[in-house]
C-alpha positions, 0 to 999 in steps of 0.5 A: 500500500503506497501512502496517500500523497497529494501532488501539488499542481504548480504553474510556470510562466511564460505564459502563466497558463494553467494545465488544469483550469478546473483545479484538478486534484491528483492523489495516490489511491492504493497503488493507482494514480488518479485525478479528479475535480475538487467536488470528486467528479470526473475521476481519471487514472494516470498510467504509473509504474509499479511501486513508484518511489515515495516522495515522487513528484508529478509534472502538471501535464501528468506525463512525467514523474520526478524523484531523487534516488538515494539508494544508488550504490555508494550513497547509502550514508549520503544524508538524504542526497542522491541522483535526480531521476525522471520517469516518463508515463507516456513512453514505455520504459523510458527513464532518465537519470541526471548525471554529474549532479547530486540533489537533496531529496527533501527540497525537490520542487517541480514547477511546470517543465522545470525541476528545482533542487539543492545539491551540487556537481559530481556523482558522489556525495561530499561534505560540501553537498551536505553542509553547503548545497547549491541551488539549481534548476533542471529543464525537463525539455532541454535537459539543461541544468542552470545554477541559480543566483541566490545568496550563499547558504540559501536553500530553495523551499518554494519558487514562484510560477515565473521563477523570479521569487524564492522562499529559502532557508538558511541554517547557521552554526553560531556559538555551537548552536544551530539557527534556522531562518527563512527568507524571501529572495527576488532572483538576483536581489537581496534576501528579506527575512520572513516568518520567524526564527527557527520555524521549520517549513514542511510544505510550501506553495506559491499562489499562481500570481506569486503574491502569497505563499501557503505554508505548513510547518512548526516552530522548533524548541530546544535545538541542539547541534548533532553530527554531520551538520544535522540538528537535534530538536527536543521539542516542537510547538503545535503545527501551523498552517498560514499564508505569507504575503510576499509584499508585506511579509505578514503571516495570516493563520488559516481558520477553521482547519480540521482539528484531527488528522494530518494535512498531507498536501497544499496547493 
């Protein structure tokens, strides 16, 4: 049984047109990939490989799956880093592995025909990949990888549809204590701190016009350094869902959210 996974439908411009004008929702139901309208009608299935990897992303046209393979030989202790793999759902047995780059599995972003990831060059996981991953964008059509001009140590959490605004995370070790900060960064511009210190974003999604970011996450309490650049968090505050206004940096909590269960996807 594959865990139910909501696959966000993100847009990319130009031109900023949605592949789904009716706002269709795509989820795994058992071992099948289906999509339907928000009212549950017009359910359709998508051909998918058997037992696809967990944390797999689907492109907006529902023709391609993207994931990071962290189980390749030599990467067993790679701290969640691996090779970017692209799997076509329309062409039989067509799979593409991006050579010459290492990517972090937890920060993979698929926006239209572009895949954003944090990682580095080479085919083996290094200390530099783990401690100072760099941001890149991979074009699924041209197969070209381009570095992204973001401030040092900034990792991508979300990107606007036009590719010009980023929500980023920076982790710093200060006096033997790890601090986590989130920023809004215009492409080629200066970062502006957003949300609050030590807030861990779990899932993020820009609005189609890039003016807001929908966020789910929780604030870390009693954070301590651990091995290999990781952190030990002994306590978290209750999980939150809110909207971040890109212009004002104001956060507005979502109201009337379910008290039970776990929100597993944001669009």
